[in-house]
Structures are given as structure tokens and as C-alpha cells.
C-alpha positions in Angstrom: 94.1 80.8 72.3 95.9 78.6 74.8 94.3 76.9 77.8 95.6 77.1 81.4 94.3 74.9 84.1 95.3 75.2 87.8 94.2 74.3 91.2 93.9 77.1 93.8 93.4 77.1 97.6 89.7 77.5 98.7 90.5 81.0 100.1 91.7 82.2 96.7 88.7 80.7 95.0 86.4 82.5 97.4 88.2 85.8 96.6 87.9 85.1 92.9 84.1 84.5 93.3 83.8 87.9 95.1 85.8 89.5 92.3 83.5 87.9 89.7 80.4 89.3 91.4 81.9 92.8 91.9 83.2 93.1 88.3 80.3 91.3 86.8 82.6 89.0 84.8 82.5 85.3 83.9 85.3 83.2 85.4 87.3 82.9 82.2 87.3 86.6 81.5 88.1 87.4 85.1 91.1 85.1 85.2 92.4 86.4 81.9 92.0 90.0 83.2 93.8 89.2 86.5 96.6 87.3 84.7 97.1 90.1 82.2 97.2 92.8 85.0 99.6 90.6 87.0 102.0 90.1 84.1 101.8 93.8 83.2 102.9 94.7 86.8 105.7 92.0 86.6 107.0 93.4 83.3 107.1 96.9 84.8 108.9 95.8 87.9 111.4 93.8 85.8 112.1 96.9 83.6 112.6 99.1 86.6 115.0 96.7 88.2 116.9 96.2 84.9 117.4 100.0 84.4 118.2 100.6 88.1 121.0 97.9 87.8 122.3 99.5 84.6 121.6 96.5 82.5 119.5 98.4 79.9 118.9 102.0 78.9 115.9 103.9 80.2 114.4 103.9 76.7 114.8 100.1 76.4 113.2 99.7 79.9 110.2 101.7 78.8 109.8 99.5 75.7 110.2 96.3 77.9 107.5 97.7 80.2 105.3 98.4 77.2 105.0 102.1 78.2 105.9 105.5 76.7 109.1 106.9 78.1 107.1 109.6 79.8 104.8 107.2 81.5 107.7 105.0 82.5 109.5 108.1 83.9 106.4 108.8 86.0 106.4 105.2 87.2 110.1 105.4 88.1 109.4 108.6 90.0 106.4 107.1 91.9 108.5 104.1 92.8 111.5 106.3 93.7 113.6 104.2 91.4 117.0 105.1 90.2 117.2 105.3 86.4 120.0 107.7 85.5 123.1 105.9 84.5 126.0 107.8 83.0 126.8 104.8 80.7 123.4 105.0 79.0 122.6 108.8 79.1 123.7 109.4 75.5 121.8 106.3 74.2 118.7 107.5 76.0 118.9 111.0 74.7 119.4 109.7 71.1 116.3 107.5 71.5 114.2 110.5 72.5 
């Protein structure tokens, strides 16, 4: 397992301390959890953007987001994201 060390503003550290207390976690576990959740959100946003721009198929975007196509479809619906692209429809249907 790798090690990450960083300096944070006092306000952020205070929020982290509150999070530790609320979640009853030690600092390392809390930071890993927050980093994991942040990266998961980032992956999903990147996948939504890529499919909306027609860069990848819907199926490939779901894979990139590490979600099932059905869950990714729900996410796209919730975010009101465009995901139907005539160039990729056949590829997406074949993937299903």
C-alpha cells in the first residue's frame, strides 16, 4: 500500500476531525474513504462527460465509471446528461 502525505488548511483539518468523530474512524481510514469516494465521483463525471461528447460508447462509459449499464443509465438520467449518440447506438446495443 502506498503512502500519501499532504498539508491541509486548518479549516479542512477541523472538518476532517469532525468527520472522524461522526464516522467513528481513525484518521488513515477516514482519509482513504474520502479519497476513494472522491475518485469514484470523479470517474463517474469523466465517464458522463466522455459519453456526452461522443468520445466513447455508453457501455464503455459505464465500464469507465465502474457501474452496471443500468446504474449508469440512472446516473445519466439523474444528472440530465445526454448519452444517446447515433454513431454509437449499434455498438451499445451489441454490448447489451
